[in-house]
N, C-alpha and C positions, 0 to 999 in steps of 0.2 A: 546719279549714285556713284560715288567714287570709292573704290574698294582698297583697303589697306592689307587685308590678310584673310585667308580661308582656312578653316579647320573642320575636320569631320568628327562627329561623335563616334565613340567606340562602344561596342556591346559589352556589358558586364553585369554583375548582380550585386545586390546589397541587402541589408536587413536579413530576413530569414529566407533568402534565396529569390528575392524579387528581381525580375529581369528588367534592365534599364539600358538606355543609351546615354552615355556620359561624355561631356566635354569638360576636362579638368584643366585648371590653371593655378596649381599650388606653387608655381614659381614666383607668384606675387607680381607678375608683370603682364602676362599675355591676356588675362581677363580682368585685371584690377579695375574697380573694386570688387568684382565678382571672383569667386574661387572655383565654382563648379556649376554646371548646368546638367541636370538629370531629367530625361524624358522617360516616362513610363507609359507604354502604349501596347495594349494587347486585348484580344477578345477571349483569350484562353485563361480561365481562372487559375490554372496551375502556375501561371507566370507572375501572379501578384497577390493571391489570397493569403499567403503566409505573412505578408505585411512586414511592419517594422516594430517588433516588440520593444519594451522599454530600453532606452539607451541614453547616454549622456552627451552633452555638448558644452564647450566653453570657448568663448572668443570669437563666435561667428553669429551671423543672422541667417535665418532660413526664410525663404519666401516661397510659399507653396500655392500653385494655381491648378485648379481642376477644370478640365474641359468635358470630361465624361466620367461617370461613376462617382466615387467618393470615398473618403476616409473618415474615421473617427479619431480625433486628436485628444490625448490626455497628457497632462503634465503635473509636476509636483507643486505648481502654483495654484492648483485647483481648477484649472481650465479643462472642460470636457465639451468638445464641439464636433458636430458633424460638418465636415467641409465637403461640399458637393459641387456639381457642375456650375461653373460661373463664379465660384467663391475664390477668394484670395486670403491667405493667412500669412502673417508676419510674426516671427518669433526672434527677438533679440536676446540671445542666450546670456550675454555678459559673463558673470563669474560662474554660472552653472545652471543647467537645466537637465532634468530627466523627463523624457517624453516618449510616447508611443504613437504610431500611426497605423491603424488597422483598417483594411477595406470594409466598407459597409455592405456590399453585395457582390455576388459573382455573376449576376444575371445580365448586366448590360456592358460588360467590359470596362476597361479603364484607360483613360488618357489624361495625363497630368504631368506637371513639372515641379521639381524642387530646385531652387537656386540657392547657393550659398554665397553670402557676402562677407568679406573681411571686415572686422571692426578695428578702428584705430586703437593703438596701444593704450591711450589714456582712458578708453571706455571699456576695455575688455573685462575689467573686474567690477563693473557696476552691476546693480541689481538687474535681473532679467525682466523683459517686457513681452507682452503678448497683445496682438490685435488681429481682427479678421474683418471681412467685408460682409458678413452674414446679415447685418442690420443696415449697412450702407453699401448697396450694390455698386459694382464697377460702373463707370460712366462710359457710354457708347455713343458714337456719332456715325450715322449712315453716310457713306461716301457716294452711293447711288442706291438703287433699289435692293441690291444684294450684297454690296461691299460695305465693310464697317471697320472702324477703329475703336477698340475697347481699351480705355485707360484703366490699368489695374493697380498701379502704384506710382507715386510721385505726381508731377504736373507736366502736361504735354501741350504744345501749341500746334494744333492741326488746322492748317489753312488759317482762317480768321478766328477760329474758336479755341479758347483755352479750356482744357479739361483738367480739373484739380480733383484728385482722389482723396479718400479718407486716410490713406497710408502715406504720410508725409515725412517720417522721421527715419527712413532707411539710411544705413551707413553709406558713406560716399555720395550722399544726395541722389541716391539711385532711383530709377524709374523703370516701369515695366508696362508693356502694352501687348495686346493680341490683335493682329490685323488679318482680315480676310479680304482678298481682292479677286473679283471676277476678271477675266481677260478683258483688257481695255480700260479698267478702272484707273482713275488718277488719284495719287496720294501725294500730299505735300506736308511735311512735318519739319518744324524748325528744331534741328538737333544741335545748333551751334553753341548752346549754353553748356553742353556736355563735352568732356574731354575723351570719354570712351563711349562708343555707340556700336552695338552689334545687332545683327539679325540672325535668328535661329529658325530655319525653315522646318515646319512640322508637317505641312501638307502641300502637295503639288510641287511646282517648280518656279523658281525665280530666275529669269533669264536662263542661263545654262546650268544653274545650280539646283540640285535635287534635295530631297528630304534629309534631315539629320546633318545639315551643313550649317556651320556658323560662319557668318561673314562680318568682319570688322570693317566699319565704314570710316571714311575721312569726315570728321565732324566739323571741319571748317566750312562745309557747304550744306545748304538745305538738302533734306531728303526729298527729292522731287522726281517721281517716277510714274510711268504708265505700265501696268501689268501686261506682259506678253503672254502669260498663261494664268490659269486659276492658281492661286497660291495663298497659303496661310502661314504666318510666321509670328514669332515673338520679337518684339523690339525692346532691347535692353540698353540702358544708358546710365552713366554715373560719372563721378569724379574719382580718379585713381587716388588711393591712399598713400602709395609709395613708401611702404614700410617693410622691413625684413619680416619674413614669415618662417615660423617653425611649426610644422604640421605633423600630427600623428593621429590617424583615424578620425574620431569625432572632435578632436581638439585642435585649435589653430591659435598659436600664441606668437611671441616675437623671439623667444630664446628657448634653447633646449631645457634650461633650468625651469622655465615657466611651464613647459610641457610636463616635466617630471613632477612638478608640484600639482598640476591638474590631475594627474594619475593618482597621486597620493590622496588628494582631497576626495576624489571619487571613491577610492577604495575604503576611505574612512567614513563614508556616508555623508559627507558635507554638502552634497548636492541635493539631499532630501530624497523623498520617495513619492511615487504616485499613490494617492489614497483612493 
């Protein structure tokens, strides 16, 4: 495992006061094609039950993965889905989406992620799309009796096995996996087809790096490692878009003029309403 860069998540809040840890990359370079990695993890309902009431987006894709607990998603396209432990949800907002994400229960705590992906300029104004894994569960391969690799989005080559998920149209040809390794477990993943590959540690320790650490890998080499500790992490990969970014709140476009138009369109009700 050859490392290019290390970045720590920062504590913040979003929505109606939901506490999260965030890695942001709105410079268009450090995380490209990703823009942001949010982790929500708490046993205290006060940290998450206020949720994310209706709000807009334009120009991004969101990828939501739940490890514990769940949210109910609603949007102006008519989608209303319970996204629960093990589920993945992809929303390509294009020219505009209004959606809400509200916790389903306060009894079991919450552990989940939302990733933002940048959309290429030529696609930012296309119609929005929605897809989730509730009818096509994520694909998992056991590495030993307790260690596993769960393919959540895109296609992965794990050892001799190819894992192709139902989510194949993410911006930047992006892919996501959740990995759990017991101490001593061996993992080999071919990451050489991606230009950007990152690990986000959510549980335990990877070598000398602890939780809420983002590690960017050199993708010229296979990811071939033996765990020295029990560790759980997300594996993120994709092809950088390499375009100028103009960002304001829930909107990510290419110019300030496009941002101003997004605000006007939202204020004039052109994004629609949740029914």
